N, C-alpha and C positions, 0 to 999 in steps of 0.2 A: 695337336688341337684343333679340329678342323673348325672351321669358318661356321659351320651351324652351331658351335660349342657356345659361341661367341654372347648369350643373349642374359646375362650375367644382371642383376641385380638391374642397376642404370636407371632412369628415372622413371617412375611409374607411370604408364601409358593413360592416355587421359579417355574418358568412355566415349566409344563411335557411334558409327550409326549403325556396327553390325548387329542383324537379330536373330540368334538360332534359333530356329523354327523346330527342329526336333534333331535327332541321332539319324541320318539315315542309311551307316553302314558300318557295322563293324566285318574285321579280317584277319587273322592268325596271318603270319608271311612266314613263310615256311618253305624251307632249302630241299625237303624230301613230302611231297604231296601226297605218294600213293603211302606214307605213313600217317600222314594228318591228315586226307580221307576216312583210314581204318576208325581212327580214333573217331571222328566225327560225325562220320556215315553209318559204321560198322557198329561202334560201341555204342556209342552217345543214341544213335539210329536218328538222329538229326535227317530232315527228306531233304538231301543234295542233290541239285539237280547240276546236269551239265555231263559231259562225255570225256573233256579233257583233263590237264590240270587244273585250272580254276573250276569247284565246284563251289554252288550256294545255295541260299536259300529265302522265298520273301514270305515261306510260309510259317513261319517261330514266331510265336506269340510274344511282346516284348522288344522285336527288333524288326525294323523295317526291311534290312536284310545283311545277312551273315553268311559270311564266305570262307572260303582258306584258298590266299592267293600266294603261288609263288613267289620265288623273290625273285625270280627272271623277268617273271610278270608285271610285277613292282616297278623294277627298274626302270623295263622298255614306257610302262608309263612315265614315268617321273623326267628319264633322261636321253629317252628313245632309242636306246640299246637293252640286250638282257643282261648285261655285267653293271653288278653295284659297283659305283663309284671306289676304287680303295680310300676314298681320304673323308668317306662320307659315312658316320657308325650305319650298320647294316640294321635296317630295323628290324620291330616282332612283333608287331600287329599293324591296321589301317584303322582310322577311328574319323569317318566325315558326319560331319556333321550342315542340315542344310538349310542356307541364309537365305535372308532378302536380297539382297544384292552379293553376288560374288567378286565381283571386281571391288567393289567397297570394303568390302572383306578384309580380298587378298593386300590389298595401300593399309586397312590398317595393324597389323599382322606385321607389314613391314615396318610400318612407322614405329612399332613396338619393338623394333629391334631383329625380327625375327626374317631368314632368309628363304625364299619362297624356293620349293626343288622345281618348282616349275611355275609360270603366270598360269592365271583363269585362262581357260579354252574348254570347248565344248568338245567331248569325246562323242567316238564314234555312236556308241549309243543314244546320245541327248542328254548325258549330263555337262553339265556345266562346271570344273573346277580348278582350285588349287589348291597347293600343297606345300606344308612345311614339316619337319622334321621336328617332332618337337623334344621339351628336355630329357622327358623320358625314354626316347628312342620311336618311339610312333609316330607313323604318317599319319599327318592329321589333314582332311582334307574342310577346307568349308566351298560346299558346292549348292544346288540345285536339282533334282531331280525332277524334272515335269513329271511320271508316271505315280509318282509318290504323292501328288498332291489333287489327283483325279478326286473324285467328290468319293466314288468307292474304295478310295485306299488312305484316305483323310485318316 
């Protein structure tokens, strides 16, 4: 059992300052990007953009961002290496929520007994995010994506 699995019942967390604004992103995590792209782009007909292993769309009603995230890219984003650590369960998906205060939201997750995969930080594309692994094996991000708050995208 990894340290990430040790988030059992414990004391009930107190209600904090975290304010979830919306689901900002969902991405299944894949070890076979080509097969996943065939399913989501070719079979389901999703308008996925991108020419590498990570493809995505921000043109699908009901979700701000949908992507197909290679496990190697998820490992790089969380740990700075292409290999997912052997002592941490391999995630099946990524779910991100935009919040009003990323550092405070990350602190609330820690106070509730969750171990951060990484602290709040600003990614090269401008999103500020902190991530944990949920009990279901989902990379759960609390972040702020500035472009998703523009008047034309709200």
